[in-house]
Structures are given as structure tokens and as C-alpha cells.
C-alpha positions in Angstrom: -17.0 0.3 -17.6 -16.9 -3.4 -16.7 -20.2 -4.6 -15.2 -19.2 -6.1 -11.8 -22.8 -6.4 -10.6 -23.4 -9.5 -12.8 -20.0 -11.2 -12.2 -20.3 -14.8 -11.0 -17.9 -17.4 -9.7 -18.2 -19.2 -13.1 -17.1 -16.1 -15.1 -13.7 -15.8 -13.5 -12.2 -19.1 -14.6 -13.6 -18.7 -18.0 -12.0 -15.2 -18.3 -8.7 -16.7 -17.1 -8.8 -19.5 -19.7 -9.6 -16.9 -22.5 -6.7 -14.7 -21.3 -4.2 -17.6 -21.3 -5.4 -18.9 -24.8 -5.2 -15.4 -26.4 -1.8 -14.7 -24.8 -0.4 -18.0 -25.7 -1.4 -17.4 -29.3 0.5 -14.1 -29.2 3.6 -15.7 -27.8 3.4 -18.4 -30.4 3.4 -15.7 -33.1 6.6 -14.3 -31.6 8.2 -17.7 -31.6 7.1 -18.5 -35.2 8.8 -15.4 -36.7 11.0 -16.3 -39.6 13.5 -14.0 -41.1 14.3 -10.6 -39.6 13.1 -9.7 -36.2 11.4 -6.3 -35.6 9.6 -4.5 -32.9 6.3 -5.2 -34.7 6.7 -9.0 -34.9 8.5 -9.5 -31.5 7.8 -6.8 -28.9 4.4 -5.6 -30.0 2.7 -9.0 -29.4 4.2 -9.1 -26.0 2.7 -5.7 -25.3 -0.7 -6.9 -26.5 -0.5 -9.8 -24.1 0.4 -7.4 -21.3 -2.6 -5.3 -22.1 -4.9 -8.4 -21.9 -3.4 -9.2 -18.5 -4.0 -5.7 -17.2 -7.7 -6.1 -18.0 -7.9 -9.5 -16.4 -6.5 -8.3 -13.1 -9.1 -5.6 -12.6 -12.1 -7.6 -13.9 -11.4 -10.9 -12.1 -8.3 -11.2 -9.9 -9.0 -8.1 -7.8 -12.3 -9.6 -6.7 -10.4 -11.8 -4.2 -9.9 -8.6 -2.2 -13.3 -6.9 -2.7 -16.2 -9.1 -3.7 -18.8 -9.8 -1.0 -19.6 -13.3 -2.3 -17.3 -15.9 -0.9 -17.7 -18.1 -4.0 -16.5 -15.3 -6.2 -13.6 -14.5 -3.9 -12.6 -18.1 -3.9 -12.9 -18.4 -7.7 -10.7 -15.3 -8.0 -8.1 -16.8 -5.7 -8.1 -20.0 -7.7 -7.7 -18.0 -10.9 -4.8 -16.1 -9.2 -3.0 -19.4 -8.6 -3.7 -20.6 -12.1 -2.5 -17.5 -13.7 0.5 -17.1 -11.4 1.6 -20.6 -12.4 0.9 -19.9 -16.1 2.7 -16.5 -15.9 5.8 -18.2 -14.4 5.7 -20.8 -17.2 5.7 -17.9 -19.7 8.8 -16.4 -18.0 10.6 -19.7 -18.4 9.8 -20.3 -22.0 13.1 -20.8 -23.7 11.7 -20.2 -27.2 10.3 -16.8 -26.1 13.6 -16.0 -24.5 15.5 -16.8 -27.7 13.2 -14.7 -29.8 13.5 -11.7 -27.5 17.3 -12.1 -27.3 17.5 -12.3 -31.1 15.6 -9.1 -31.5 17.8 -7.4 -28.8 20.8 -8.2 -31.0 19.4 -6.3 -34.0 20.4 -2.9 -35.2 16.8 -1.7 -34.8 16.8 -2.7 -31.1 20.2 -1.0 -30.6 18.7 2.2 -32.0 15.7 2.3 -29.6 15.3 5.4 -27.5 13.1 6.5 -24.6 10.4 4.3 -23.3 10.8 1.5 -25.9 14.5 1.3 -25.1 13.7 1.1 -21.4 11.1 -1.6 -22.0 13.7 -3.6 -23.9 16.2 -3.2 -21.1 13.7 -4.3 -18.5 12.6 -7.3 -20.6 16.2 -8.5 -20.7 16.6 -8.0 -17.0 13.4 -10.0 -16.3 14.7 -12.8 -18.5 18.0 -12.9 -16.6 16.2 -12.8 -13.3 14.0 -15.7 -14.5 17.1 -17.8 -14.6 17.6 -18.0 -18.4 21.4 -17.6 -17.9 21.4 -20.4 -15.2 22.1 -24.0 -15.9 19.1 -25.9 -17.1 18.7 -27.8 -13.8 19.0 -24.7 -11.7 16.4 -22.9 -13.8 13.9 -25.8 -13.4 14.4 -25.6 -9.7 13.9 -21.8 -9.7 10.7 -22.2 -11.7 9.3 -24.8 -9.2 10.1 -22.5 -6.3 8.6 -19.4 -7.9 5.4 -21.4 -8.5 5.2 -22.5 -4.9 6.0 -18.9 -3.7 3.0 -17.6 -5.7 0.7 -20.1 -4.1 2.0 -19.3 -0.6 1.4 -15.5 -1.1 -2.2 -16.1 -2.3 -3.0 -18.5 0.5 -1.6 -16.1 3.2 -3.7 -13.2 1.8 -6.8 -15.3 1.7 -6.3 -16.5 5.3 -6.0 -12.9 6.5 -9.0 -11.7 4.6 -11.2 -14.6 5.8 -10.0 -14.5 9.4 -12.8 -13.7 11.9 -12.3 -13.4 15.6 -13.4 -11.1 18.4 -12.9 -10.1 22.0 -15.9 -10.4 24.3 -16.3 -7.3 26.5 -18.9 -6.8 29.1 -20.9 -3.5 29.1 -18.8 -2.0 31.9 -15.7 -2.7 29.8 -16.7 -0.1 27.3 -16.1 2.8 29.6 -14.4 5.6 27.7 -15.7 4.5 24.3 -17.9 7.0 22.4 -21.6 6.3 22.0 -21.2 6.0 18.2 -18.7 3.2 18.7 -20.9 1.3 21.2 -23.8 1.7 18.7 -22.0 -0.3 16.0 -21.0 -3.2 18.2 -22.6 -6.6 17.8 -24.0 -8.3 20.9 -22.2 -11.3 22.4 -24.0 -14.6 23.2 -24.3 -13.6 26.9 -26.4 -10.7 28.1 -24.7 -7.3 28.3 -21.6 -8.5 26.3 -20.3 -7.2 23.1 -17.9 -8.3 20.3 -14.8 -6.3 19.5 -13.8 -7.6 16.0 -10.3 -7.6 14.7 -10.8 -4.9 12.0 -9.5 -1.4 12.2 -12.8 0.5 13.0 -13.1 -1.7 16.0 -9.5 -2.1 17.4 -8.1 1.5 16.8 -10.9 3.3 18.7 -10.7 0.7 21.5 -6.9 1.2 21.9 -7.4 4.9 21.8 -10.3 5.3 24.2 -10.7 2.3 26.5 -9.6 3.0 30.1 -9.3 -0.7 30.7 -5.6 -1.6 30.4 -6.3 -5.3 30.8 -8.8 -5.3 27.9 -6.4 -3.3 25.7 -3.8 -5.9 26.5 -6.2 -8.8 25.7 -7.2 -7.2 22.4 -3.6 -6.5 21.4 -2.7 -10.1 22.1 -5.6 -11.4 19.9 -4.8 -8.8 17.2 -1.1 -9.7 17.1 -2.0 -13.4 16.9 -4.3 -13.3 13.9 -3.9 -16.2 11.5 -0.8 -17.3 13.5 -1.6 -21.0 13.1 -2.5 -20.6 9.4 0.2 -18.2 8.2 3.3 -18.8 10.3 4.2 -22.0 8.5 3.5 -20.3 5.2 5.8 -17.4 6.1 8.6 -19.7 7.3 8.4 -21.8 4.1 8.4 -18.6 2.0 11.5 -17.2 3.7 13.3 -20.4 3.1 12.2 -20.5 -0.6 13.4 -17.0 -1.1 16.8 -17.7 0.3 17.2 -20.8 -1.9 16.3 -18.8 -5.0 18.9 -16.1 -4.1 21.5 -18.8 -3.7 20.8 -20.1 -7.3 22.0 -16.7 -8.5 25.1 -16.8 -6.3 23.6 -14.0 -4.2 24.1 -14.0 -0.4 20.5 -13.1 0.5 17.1 -12.6 -0.9 17.4 -8.9 -0.2 20.3 -8.7 -2.7 18.0 -10.2 -5.4 15.0 -8.0 -4.6 16.9 -4.7 -4.2 18.4 -4.8 -7.7 15.1 -3.4 -9.0 14.9 -0.7 -6.3 16.5 2.7 -5.6 18.6 1.4 -2.7 20.2 -1.3 -4.9 21.8 -3.1 -1.9 21.0 -4.2 1.6 24.0 -2.3 2.8 22.5 1.0 1.6 19.3 0.2 3.6 21.2 -0.6 6.8 23.3 2.6 6.3 20.0 4.5 6.1 18.6 2.8 9.2 21.8 3.2 11.2 21.8 7.0 10.5 18.3 7.2 11.9 19.3 5.0 14.9 21.8 7.7 16.0 18.9 9.9 17.1 15.6 8.2 16.8 15.9 6.0 19.9 16.6 8.9 22.2 13.6 10.8 20.8 11.4 7.7 21.2 12.5 7.1 24.8 11.6 10.7 25.6 8.2 10.1 24.1 7.7 6.8 26.1 8.9 8.4 29.3 6.2 11.1 29.1 3.6 8.5 28.4 4.7 6.2 31.2 4.5 9.1 33.6 0.8 9.4 32.8 0.4 5.6 33.1 1.8 5.7 36.6 -0.3 8.7 37.5 -3.3 6.6 36.6 -2.3 4.0 39.2 -0.9 1.5 36.8 2.4 -0.3 37.1 5.1 0.3 34.4 6.7 -0.3 32.1 4.7 1.2 29.2 3.6 -1.5 26.8 2.5 -1.6 23.2 -1.2 -1.6 24.1 -0.7 1.7 26.1 0.8 4.0 23.5 -2.3 4.8 21.5 -4.3 5.6 24.6 -1.7 7.9 26.2 -0.8 9.5 22.9 -4.4 10.5 22.6 -4.5 11.6 26.2 -1.4 13.8 25.6 -2.9 15.4 22.5 -6.0 16.4 24.5 -4.0 17.8 27.4 -1.2 19.5 25.5 -2.9 20.6 22.3 -6.6 20.5 23.0 -7.0 17.9 20.4 -9.9 15.4 21.1 -9.9 13.0 18.3 -13.5 12.0 18.8 -14.5 15.7 18.7 -12.3 16.4 15.7 -13.9 13.5 13.9 -17.3 15.2 14.1 -15.8 17.8 11.6 -14.5 15.2 9.2 -17.5 13.3 7.9 -16.3 11.1 5.1 -18.3 12.9 2.4 -17.0 16.3 3.5 -13.4 15.0 3.6 -13.7 13.5 0.2 -15.1 16.7 -1.3 -12.4 18.7 0.4 -9.8 16.4 -1.0 -11.3 16.6 -4.5 -11.5 20.4 -4.4 -7.8 20.7 -3.3 -6.3 18.2 -5.7 -8.6 19.3 -8.5 -7.3 22.9 -8.2 -3.7 22.0 -7.6 -3.4 19.4 -10.4 -5.8 20.8 -12.9 -8.4 17.9 -12.8 -12.1 17.5 -12.1 -14.1 14.8 -10.3 -17.6 13.6 -10.9 -19.4 10.8 -9.2 -21.0 8.3 -11.6 -24.6 7.6 -10.7 -25.7 3.9 -10.1 -22.5 2.3 -11.4 -22.5 -1.5 -11.8 -20.1 -2.3 -8.9 -19.3 -5.3 -6.8 -20.9 -3.9 -3.7 -23.2 -1.0 -2.8 -20.4 0.6 -0.7 -18.2 1.0 -3.8 -18.6 4.4 -5.5 -17.3 5.2 -8.9 -15.8 8.6 -10.0 -14.8 10.0 -13.3 -11.7 12.2 -13.6 -11.3 14.7 -16.4 -8.7 17.3 -17.3 -9.9 20.8 -16.3 -8.3 22.6 -19.3 -9.2 20.2 -22.1 -12.3 18.6 -20.5 -11.0 15.2 -21.8 -11.5 12.0 -19.9 -8.5 10.9 -17.9 -9.8 7.9 -16.1 -12.0 6.4 -13.4 -11.6 5.2 -9.9 -13.7 3.3 -7.3 -13.7 4.1 -3.6 -14.8 1.2 -1.4 -14.2 2.4 2.1 -16.0 0.4 4.8 -15.2 -3.0 6.3 -17.1 -6.2 5.6 -16.5 -9.9 5.9 -13.9 -11.2 3.4 -12.7 -7.8 2.3 -9.1 -6.6 2.2 -8.4 -5.7 5.8 -6.1 -2.7 5.6 -5.9 0.3 3.2 -4.5 0.2 -0.4 -5.0 1.2 -4.0 -5.2 -1.3 -6.8 -4.7 -0.7 -10.6 -7.8 -2.4 -12.1 -6.7 -1.2 -15.6 -3.4 0.5 -16.1 -3.2 3.5 -18.4 -1.4 2.7 -21.6 -1.5 2.7 -25.4 -3.6 -0.2 -26.6 -2.4 -2.5 -29.4 -4.9 -0.8 -31.8 -3.3 2.6 -31.1 -6.2 3.8 -28.9 -5.4 5.2 -25.5 -6.7 2.9 -22.7 -8.1 5.1 -19.9 -7.1 3.8 -16.4 -9.4 2.4 -13.8 -8.2 2.3 -10.2 -9.8 1.3 -6.9 -8.8 2.2 -3.4 -10.0 0.1 -0.4 -10.1 1.3 3.2 -11.8 0.3 6.4 -13.3 3.4 7.9 -16.2 3.3 10.4 -19.5 2.7 8.7 -22.3 5.2 9.0 -24.8 4.5 11.8 -28.4 5.6 12.2 -27.3 8.6 14.2 -24.1 9.7 12.4 -22.3 9.5 9.0 -18.9 7.9 8.8 -16.6 10.2 10.8 -12.8 10.2 10.3 -10.3 10.8 13.0 -7.4 12.9 11.9 -5.1 10.0 11.3 -7.9 8.4 9.2 -8.0 11.6 7.2 -4.3 11.2 6.5 -4.9 7.6 5.4 -7.6 8.8 3.0 -5.2 11.4 1.5 -2.4 8.9 1.4 -4.3 6.2 -0.5 -5.7 8.9 -2.8 -2.1 9.8 -3.7 -1.7 6.3 -5.1 -5.0 6.8 -7.0 -3.7 10.0 -8.6 -0.4 8.4 -9.5 -2.2 5.6 -11.2 -4.9 7.7 -12.8 -2.6 10.5 -14.2 0.0 8.1 -15.7 0.9 8.8 -19.3 3.1 5.7 -19.8 2.8 4.1 -23.2 3.4 0.6 -21.9 1.5 -1.1 -19.0 4.9 -2.1 -17.6 5.5 1.5 -16.6 2.0 2.5 -15.6 -0.1 2.1 -12.5 2.5 3.4 -10.0 5.2 1.2 -11.5 8.1 3.1 -10.2 10.8 1.6 -8.0 9.2 0.0 -5.0 11.1 2.2 -2.6 9.8 5.3 -4.3 6.2 4.3 -4.9 5.1 5.6 -1.5 6.5 9.1 -2.0 3.6 10.3 -4.2 1.2 9.1 -1.5 3.1 10.4 1.5 3.4 13.9 0.0 -0.4 14.0 0.1 -0.5 13.6 3.8 1.1 17.0 4.3 -2.0 18.8 3.2 -3.8 17.3 6.2 -1.6 19.3 8.5 -2.0 22.7 6.8 -4.3 25.2 8.6 -5.6 26.8 5.4 -6.5 23.4 3.9 -8.3 22.1 7.0 -10.1 25.4 7.5 -11.3 25.1 3.9 -13.5 22.0 4.3 -13.7 20.8 8.0 -17.4 21.2 9.0 -19.4 19.7 11.8 -21.6 17.0 10.5 -24.7 18.3 12.3 -24.4 22.0 12.5 -22.1 22.8 9.6 -19.9 24.9 11.8 -16.3 25.1 10.9 -13.6 23.4 12.9 -12.6 25.9 15.6 -9.5 27.8 14.8 -7.9 26.8 18.2 -8.5 23.2 17.4 -6.8 23.5 14.0 -3.9 25.3 15.7 -3.7 22.4 18.1 -3.8 19.8 15.4 -1.0 21.5 13.4 1.1 22.0 16.6 0.7 18.3 17.3 2.2 17.2 14.0 5.6 16.3 15.4 4.2 15.0 18.7 5.6 11.6 19.4 7.3 11.6 16.1 10.2 9.6 17.5 8.1 6.8 18.8 6.1 6.6 15.6 9.1 6.5 13.3 11.1 4.1 15.4 8.2 1.7 15.1 8.3 2.1 11.4 12.0 1.4 11.5 11.5 -1.7 13.7 9.0 -3.2 11.1 11.5 -2.6 8.4 14.2 -4.1 10.5 12.0 -7.2 11.0 11.6 -7.5 7.2 15.3 -7.1 6.5 16.1 -9.5 9.4 14.0 -12.2 7.5 15.4 -11.4 4.1 18.9 -10.0 4.4 20.3 -13.1 6.1 22.6 -15.7 4.5 21.1 -18.6 6.5 17.6 -19.4 7.4 16.7 -17.0 10.3 15.1 -17.9 13.6 11.8 -16.1 13.1 11.2 -15.5 16.8 14.7 -14.2 17.5 14.5 -11.8 14.6 11.0 -10.6 15.8 12.4 -10.0 19.3 15.4 -8.1 17.9 13.2 -6.0 15.6 10.6 -5.2 18.3 13.4 -4.3 20.7 14.4 -1.6 18.2 11.0 0.1 18.9 12.1 0.7 22.5 9.0 -1.1 24.0 9.0 -4.4 25.8 8.6 -7.4 23.5 5.0 -8.7 23.4 5.6 -12.3 24.4 3.4 -15.2 23.3 2.4 -13.4 20.1 3.6 -13.6 16.5 2.6 -10.4 14.6 4.5 -11.3 11.4 1.8 -13.9 10.6 -0.7 -11.1 10.0 1.9 -8.6 8.6 0.7 -8.8 5.1 3.6 -6.9 3.6 5.9 -9.8 4.2 4.0 -12.1 1.9 2.4 -9.5 -0.4 5.2 -7.8 -2.3 7.0 -5.7 0.3 9.6 -8.4 1.2 13.0 -6.7 1.6 11.0 -3.5 0.8 9.2 -2.3 3.9 12.1 0.1 4.5 10.6 1.9 1.5 8.0 3.7 3.7 10.7 5.7 5.5 13.1 5.8 2.5 10.5 7.2 0.2 9.4 9.6 2.9 12.8 11.3 2.4 11.8 12.1 -1.2 8.2 12.9 -0.4 9.4 15.4 2.2 11.8 16.9 -0.3 9.2 17.3 -2.9 6.8 18.8 -0.4 9.4 21.4 0.4 8.9 22.8 -3.1 5.2 23.4 -2.3 6.1 24.9 1.0 8.5 27.3 -0.7 6.3 28.3 -3.6 2.8 27.8 -2.2 1.1 24.7 -0.8 -1.8 25.1 -3.2 0.2 26.5 -6.1 -1.2 25.4 -9.4 2.1 26.1 -11.0 3.9 23.7 -8.7 1.0 21.2 -9.0 1.2 21.3 -12.8 5.0 20.7 -12.6 4.6 17.9 -10.1 1.9 16.3 -12.3 4.1 16.5 -15.4 7.4 15.5 -13.8 6.4 12.9 -11.3 2.9 11.5 -11.8 2.6 11.4 -15.5 5.9 9.7 -16.3 5.3 7.1 -13.7 7.9 4.3 -14.3 9.1 5.5 -17.6 12.3 7.0 -16.0 14.3 6.1 -12.9 12.9 7.8 -9.8 16.1 9.7 -9.2 15.7 11.3 -12.6 12.1 12.2 -11.9 13.1 13.9 -8.7 15.9 15.8 -10.4 13.5 17.1 -13.0 10.9 18.2 -10.5 13.3 19.6 -7.9 15.7 21.2 -10.3 18.5 20.0 -8.2 19.8 16.8 -6.5 17.4 15.5 -3.8 18.4 15.7 -0.2 17.1 14.7 3.2 16.9 18.2 4.8 13.1 18.4 4.8 12.9 14.8 6.1 15.2 15.5 9.0 13.2 18.7 9.8 10.0 16.7 9.6 11.2 14.2 12.1 12.2 17.0 14.5 15.9 15.8 14.4 
């Protein structure tokens, strides 16, 4: 395993230079081929360069999101910019393009099958999308814009990670908050004041428990205005660049360019999907909001219900209707207990075993390393890191990262994958371990779904490994994992009180399960509104008015528009790879629900279904189109029946 504990800011640029030099030498070998072109002299060196890049990402570039040392993070971001510009220059090398095209025209290339044939197809598609079929001037313009877009993306991510702000709250403003929450707060400069930071362990409990509507509003306003001064101009420039790049390909919008590589294929298909949901979801959402607003008015407040009210009243409803007190429930889901329960479940269902590695050389003491082996063969499958608590400069949301993609190395030896998942759960205190609310438990399972997808991949080439399916399917193997968090027999199997060891009461589990569809309309209409925002910025033929699109998208949620804020500045998906792709969360949920229906029919902990799911979905990864993976696993054409049932429609 790579030794992160000794990594310094000086190491990262050196590693980047070594990668570029070694890769350029491989590319030069491809260009220098004389005589007949073959897979060995043309495609194999490209694969070797890809393998080198896979290592560099995990050993150096990932540190921008995780390393506690600001100098190391900055060095990583600088290396990201350097390597992004270099990578784009490689895409635009005409001599490489001609070498690959020459090989593609050979009889050997025409006879390729399976994964090699798919790699060839994707390489040619990449070359076309890099503008090699454009006029020389247009391609040069495209290259310049792609280089600038890469810089903008890195800068926006860095701004969000480095952002630090807080809301000052007096002691009496903490009424309703649990003692464990108050215990972790930092004191303000004035006596009896406290800082509520903008990270999730601070803001989510505050929105859930604070009885002070004015403070919930103030916190939401600050939260929605994070990095607005820094990132709004970057976002505006990025959207303009993307539109210009699409026009170079004679495409009407950036969404048309991006969706070519996705299941949906066209913006029209996305809007058709959304419009179908808009036939029923708004009425469901309004019914949800009306019930919450009734409670708001009963509390002596004046309507309408606002965005800073929904979490508070949703929690209040769950307590009253289902007996679900999230703070009480959290006492049964200490992080270690939840992790072990997740390991036991997935280990049994998928035929794998987990073992924590003692004293690993990690980037931070919070990062824990685990080894994954196959239960039957006892052979090593891979490793993953779990870095689950917030700190300054760390990635602020929850996500999984392929530090080293599983693939066949250039020497014919299998490269075992290494993955990391980062979350921002509440840190342990002197009086209690890290305790997860039920929605945090689903986040844990969701991100671990990505880890399993990356870890169990059996793709030969890095290109198809590390959850490298279509971007609007990639969430399906993580969303399916959330379903286990709502199953009575699963929760009863591991939920234990952190002090007494008592099991979660059966009536509480019944309440949790019964509450699964509670406020489903309001939750999913919000997801749709975020996707509508994304498409509004990227499925337009002219430069959009950012504020007008935001207002239209937020109106889709059914709540009043939060004036004087600009949430897209901190909506990292827009700049971080989900552009014209956020719809994928709901879209892939259709397929995640359909796959889950097989477990429901044949047994939610069925090892037979688990083995088939591992073989047909997780192991192939991106080696086949997602629709073909689904057909293989389901044994039929996929449908949306389970998704519709899940929504309560």
C-alpha cells in the first residue's frame, strides 16, 4: 500500500512530472511505429499510460480532497491543473490520433471482440469528441476552452473545500438541540455564544432540532450563499464555455454533447422522464407541505412554509406519526456498530470478507483502511479507506473515489483496486461515539455501494473499471444499497444502544419502516428541481440567465424561492462532473429500484441473488452498456414499476 503518512507537498509535483515523462515516452513509441500496426505496438502502450495515470490519481491528486496539510492540498490542486492541461494536450495530439486511426483500419482491429473491441470503439469516440474531425482552427479553439474549463472546475472545488464561515448563536438559541450537539460546538468571541459552522454535522442537526425559525432562516441563508462571490463568476464562465464547445460540434446545447455518453442519449429523453414525474409529484409534494405548514401555524408562526422549515417539521411529523425520534434512533447506530452491520450484511450477500488493517500509513488518523477478500477462495480482492469525519479543507459532502482502479497491469499481473470514501459524520465526543441518524445510515450504505462497485470490478482495462458505467447509471449500485436500511430484519440484526447494548425497540423499527414513504413527494420533487436547474443551465441554446433559471427550478420544488441567495455557487455537482447529469440520481433510481425488486422477490439477503448481482452488475462495471447489464441480471427488460411503487405513485 502507498505510504501517505510521509507524503509531502514536494512529492506531488515530482510524481506528476514522472508520470508525464513516462507517458509521453509511451505515446512517442506509438507514434514511432513503422510498418504494420498491431494491438501490441499501438493500443498496449496507451493502456500502460492509463495504468500510470490511475496510480497518480490515488497517490497524489486525491490529496486535494483529503489531506489535512494545506500545502499538500495546494500542491495536489496545482498538479491537477498541470495534469489536466497535459491530458488535454494528449487528447489533441494529431500524431497519436493518426496512429490510432491507422490501427483501427487494420484487419486485426476489425476482428476485435468483447472488451478490446469496446475499448477501440471508445477511443475513436474520444478522438472525435476531442475535435479531431473539426477544422484545425476549431479544434485549437476547443483545446483552449477545455483547458480553461479544467482550471475552473479545480478552482471551484478548492474554493468550496477551503470555505469557512459560521453563524453566531447565543446560548438560548440552542434550545431543542441535543446535549451531544452542544458539546461539540466551538465558543464564539463573546461570552455565551457559539459557532455553527457550514459543514453537515453542524447544519443538519440545527435544521432538524432548532425551535428558532429565525435562526434556521439565517443559517439557511448563509449556507445557500457559500462561496457565492468566489464561485458564481466561475460557474457563469463555465456554462458559457460549455455552450461554445457544443456549438463547435454543431450541437444545439452542451447537454446534447454530454448525453451522448449516457443512457438517456438526448435532453429530450430527460425532459420526457421529468415531465412524466411532474404529472403526479407536485400534488404529492403539496400535500406534504400542507401538512407541515399546518404544524407551522399551530406553533404560532406565519406561513408560508419555507425551505428552512421542512427538515424541522418532517422530523416533528416522524416523531408524532411513527414514534421516530431521530436523536433517540441515533443512539442505536453508533458508527462502528453500523459499519460492522454493513460488513456482515454485504459480506454474506456478496461472498466477501472485510478486515481492518492495523496502523496503516494514511493521510490522517481518521482514515481507516480495510482489506477485502473473497469468502470462497480467500484471495485478495482489494482495499478501501473510510475517512468519515469533517475537518478543515476536507471534501465537504459524501463521495467515493477510485484511488487505484482494478485492471490488468501491463506486465500481465492483476492490479488490486484501492478505493476511498469520504463522509462528514459527527465526530465522537468525550461522552459518546459518532452516532448516525437514520438518513446518515442510508448515506453510509449509499457510499459503500460505490465502494463495492469499484472494489469488485473485474474490468481488464482501467477505462471500464472504478464505477465507469454510464454516468446516469452509476448511482444505481449505490442507491440499491439504501434499501437494506429500511428492512426490519436487517436493522434488528445490528442496531444496538451505544451504552447498554440493548437492541433497537421493535416498535421503533416498525415506525422507521412505516415512515419510508413519508414526505416522498417533497423529497423527490426537490431532487427533480435540482436536476431541472442543471438542465436549465446546460440544455439551452443561448447563454442562460442564471438567476431566472434558479428561480424556475426552485419553483418546481413547490416552496417559495429563497431570495438573495445563490445556491448553485456551492452546488459542487455543476462544476464537478454532473453537468447535464444530475437527473441521473432519479433516473438511476428507476434501475436501482428494479434491481432491488429481485431481492424482494427472492430474498433480501439471498446469497444466490447477491452472487448474481455481483457477477452481472458489479464485476463487469463499464465493460458493457448498462442496459445490457440490467437485462442480464433481471432476465427481462427493465421497467419502472418498482420505482413508481417506491414513490408511492
